[in-house]
N, C-alpha and C positions, 0 to 999 in steps of 0.2 A: 681383567675380569674382576668383578666385585664379589663380596661374600654373598652366599645364597642361603635360603632357609634349609635347614638340615632335618630330614624326616625323622632321624633317630632322636633328635633333641628338639621337641616342639618349642616354638617361640625363640629359637636361636638363629644365628647366621654364621655359616662356616664356609670359608673360601674353598673353591674346588681343589686347590693344590694342597690343602692341609691334610695331614694324616692323623686320623683319630682312631685309635685301636679299640678293640672290643672291651666292654666293661667300663668304659669311661662314662662319667656323668657330667652333663653341662646344664646349668640352670637357665631358666627362661630369661630372655633379655640380654644374654651374653653374645659376644662376637668373637670369632676366631679368624685371624687373618692369614695371609698367604704363607705357604711353606712352613706352617707351624706343625710340630710333631708332638702329640699327646699320647703317652704310653698307657698301657692297660691299667684299669682300675683307678686312674686318677679321677679326682672330683673337682669340678669347677663350679663355683656358686652362681648366684643370679646377678645379672647386670654387670658382668665382668667384660673386660677387653683383653684379648691375648694378641699382642702385636706380632707382626710378620717375622718369620724365621726364628721364633722362640721354641724352646724345647722344654717339655714338662714330663718328668720321669714317672716311673711306676708308682702308683698309690699316693702321689702327692695330693695334698688337700689344699684347695684355694677357697677362701670365704667369699661372701657376697661383696659386690661393688669394688672389686680389686682391678687395678689398672696395670697391666704388664706391657711395657713398651717392646720395641723390636730387639731381636738378638739376645734375649734373656735365656739363661740356662738354669733350670731349677731341677736339681738332682733328687733322687729318692731320699726319703726321710725328712722332707721339708713340709711344714704346715704353715700356711699363710692365712692369718685371720682377716676379718672384713676390713674394707676401706683402705687397704694398703696400696701404696704407689711403688712399683718396681720399675725404675728407669732403664733406658736402653743400655744393653751390654752388661747388665749385672750377672755375676756368676756365683752360684752356690757350690759348696763342696761338702762331702759327707764322710770322708775317710782321713783320719789323722796321719796314717802311715801308708799311703797308696803305693801299690806295686802293680805292674802289668801281669805278674805271675803269682800263683798261690804259694803257700809256705814250702811245699815240697819242690818248688822250682820247675814243676812239670806243667806244660800247657799254658793257657792264658786265663787270667783271673776273670771270673764272671762279672758282668756289668749289672746283674740283678742285686737287689738288697741282700745282705748277709748279716750275720750276728755282729760284724764289725762296722756296720753302717751306723753312723752317729746321727742323732735327730736334732733338727733345728726348728725353732718356732719364731715366726715374725708376728709381733703383737698388733692388735687393732690400730689402724690409722697411721702406721709407721710409713716413712718414706725412705727408699734406698736410692741414692743418687747414681747418675750414669757411670758405668764402668766400675762400680764397687765390687769387691770380692768378699764373700761371706764365708768365714771358716766353718769347720764342722762342729756340730754339737753345741750350738749357741742359742741363747734366748735374747731376742731383740724386743725390748719393751714397747708397750703401746705408745703411739704418737712420737716415738723417737725419730731422729733424722740422721741418716748416714750421708756424709758428704760425697761428692763425685770422686771416683778414683780411690776411695778409702779401702784399706785392707783390714777387715774386722776379725780380730783374733780372740776377743773376749766378749762376754755378755754386755749388752747395752741397756742401761737403765731406762725406764719410761721417761719420755719427753727429752732425753739427752740428745745433744748435738755432738756428733763425733766426726773427726776428720783425720786424714793422714795415714801413714804406713809405719808401724801399726796404728790403727785408729785410736785416738785419744779424745776424751771429753773436753770440749772447750766451752760448754754452756748448756742451756736448755731452750726448748722451743715450746710454744703454746700448741694446743690441739689444732689451731688454725694454720700453724706453720711459721708464725712470726717468732723471731728470736726474742727471748726475755732478757734484755740487757741488764736488768737490775739483779739478776741471780748470778753469783759466781759459779765457776765449774764445780766447786765443792761447797755448796751452801750449808749453813747450819740449820738444824731442825727449827721450825717455826718461821723461817725466812719466807717472805711473801713477795709476789710481783704481780702487777696488773698488766695484761697484754694491751699494748697501745693500739693494736689493730681491731680486736674484737671485744675488749673490756673484761675478759675472763680473769678472775683472781686465782692465782696459783699459790699453793702453800706446800712447803717441804715438811713431810711427816714421816718419821722413821727412815730417813734417807731417801724417800721417794717423793717425787713431785706429784701433787694431786690437784685437780681442778674441778670446780663444781659444774655439773651439767654436761659432762662428756663421758 
């Protein structure tokens, strides 16, 4: 079966096996594929793709033109800005000290957001490689790139390239995705690099990489 127009969300396509709960918003031009589960009050932007068997939790916010591959888990407390790529098998987390039971040891801990839920934001244009695990309460800067299988436990600077477990910065990437070989992992302020792929000039200012026109 293919995805079909969804009457609740004009201009979208939603696979018949997808579960989309009440209060969800999905922007025009977006597609939701097989066995996806989108929980209540989540918001999906325009022209997005949500790959098969992915899970998007309560009140998650997804910006425009976001591509989510198959088997992605996005927990409560996550905001994804526009143009982000989330590759297959990426897992977000939101609790620094998770337990199956509440502090009084009685019953089962709720899966809904609580005051202990930590917030994570993925900046515009970022790429998260296949199988990456994103720790709770983090900020992933715009146009950063997280390598496949990385375990991210700290904030990631804009345009930074991080790999490994725990993830560490090994360089920087252009907005187009090309690695900027001329920049060291810890460049000095004022350092510049021109992208060999698209020609953008990047400059380090205040410890952050900035590029014109992005």
